[in-house]
C-alpha positions in Angstrom: 0.0 0.0 0.0 2.6 2.5 1.0 5.1 1.2 -1.6 3.1 2.9 -4.3 3.1 6.2 -2.3 6.9 6.2 -1.8 7.5 4.9 -5.3 5.6 8.0 -6.5 7.7 10.3 -4.3 11.1 8.6 -4.8 10.3 6.9 -8.0 12.8 8.7 -10.2 15.6 7.7 -7.9 14.8 4.0 -8.0 16.1 3.6 -11.5 19.3 5.5 -10.8 22.5 4.1 -9.5 21.4 2.7 -6.1 24.3 4.5 -4.3 23.4 7.9 -5.8 19.7 7.3 -5.0 20.5 6.3 -1.4 22.7 9.4 -0.9 19.9 11.7 -2.2 17.2 9.9 -0.1 19.5 10.2 2.9 20.1 13.9 2.3 16.3 14.5 1.9 15.4 12.6 5.1 18.2 14.2 7.1 17.1 17.6 5.9 13.6 17.0 7.1 14.8 15.7 10.4 17.1 18.7 10.9 14.4 21.2 9.9 11.9 19.6 12.3 14.5 19.7 15.1 15.2 23.4 14.4 11.5 24.5 14.3 10.0 22.2 16.9 12.6 23.1 19.6 13.4 26.4 21.3 16.8 26.9 19.8 17.8 29.6 22.3 16.9 27.4 25.2 18.7 24.5 23.7 21.8 26.5 23.1 21.8 27.9 26.7 21.3 24.4 28.2 24.1 23.1 26.0 26.4 25.9 27.2 25.5 25.2 30.9 26.3 21.6 30.4 29.7 22.5 29.0 30.3 24.8 32.0 29.4 21.9 34.3 31.9 19.7 32.6 34.6 22.4 32.9 33.7 22.8 36.6 33.9 19.0 37.2 37.3 19.0 35.5 38.6 21.9 37.6 37.3 20.3 40.8 38.3 16.7 40.1 40.2 16.5 43.4 37.1 17.5 45.5 34.7 14.6 45.3 32.0 16.3 47.2 32.0 19.3 44.9 32.1 17.1 41.8 29.0 15.2 43.1 27.1 18.5 43.5 28.1 19.6 40.0 27.1 16.2 38.6 23.7 16.5 40.2 23.1 19.9 38.7 24.4 18.7 35.3 22.1 15.7 35.4 19.1 18.0 36.0 20.1 20.2 33.0 20.8 17.2 30.9 17.3 15.8 31.6 15.8 19.2 30.7 17.8 19.2 27.4 16.7 15.7 26.6 13.0 16.4 27.2 13.1 19.4 24.9 15.0 17.5 22.2 12.5 14.6 22.4 9.6 16.6 20.8 10.9 16.4 17.2 11.6 12.7 17.7 7.9 12.1 18.4 7.0 13.8 15.2 9.6 12.1 13.0 9.8 8.5 14.5 6.7 6.9 12.9 7.3 8.4 9.4 10.9 7.3 9.5 10.0 3.7 10.4 7.5 3.6 7.5 10.2 5.1 5.1 12.8 2.6 6.4 10.4 -0.3 5.7 10.0 1.0 2.1 13.8 1.4 1.8 14.4 -2.1 3.0 11.9 -3.5 0.6 13.3 -1.5 -2.3 17.1 -1.7 -1.7 17.7 -5.0 0.1 17.8 -6.9 -3.2 20.4 -4.5 -4.6 23.1 -6.0 -2.3 26.3 -4.1 -1.6 26.2 -0.5 -2.9 29.9 0.4 -2.3 32.8 -1.1 -0.5 30.6 -4.1 0.6 28.2 -1.8 2.4 24.5 -2.4 2.1 21.8 0.3 1.8 21.4 0.6 5.6 25.1 1.3 6.2 25.3 3.8 3.3 22.2 5.5 4.8 23.7 5.6 8.4 27.1 6.9 7.3 25.8 9.5 4.9 23.1 10.7 7.3 25.7 11.3 10.0 27.8 13.4 7.5 24.7 15.2 6.2 23.4 15.9 9.7 26.7 17.5 10.8 26.7 19.7 7.7 23.0 20.6 7.8 23.1 21.4 11.5 26.0 23.9 10.8 24.2 25.4 7.8 20.9 25.9 9.7 22.6 26.7 13.0 20.7 24.0 14.9 21.8 23.5 18.6 
């Protein structure tokens, strides 16, 4: 049922070189995830929480000889980290189900293609390229 839907969206790519097609699909999916993360989170809050977490790490490093102080800083750090994770979870809720559906289609479409490059199957090409694209897109869109 969904195969025809995704074939209509990604159809032109299916007949291309599978490696090129997977790279383009990976880029598009990573772009959608990055944009959802940017617009579904409060970027100012995320940046300030990230900076506070960095400060806590520096404080723990500076106080490594004082176990009591490190424990206090770790407690504060854990609270901030939980707050950061809760805010970053919202985009995951919106993107998780669509990604699972798309991955099912990708598996059905590209599993038979075998290794795409250097013995890597579609899933490994997707994972590696999405990490690279994510790093680049987060810098371009200034996503915290």
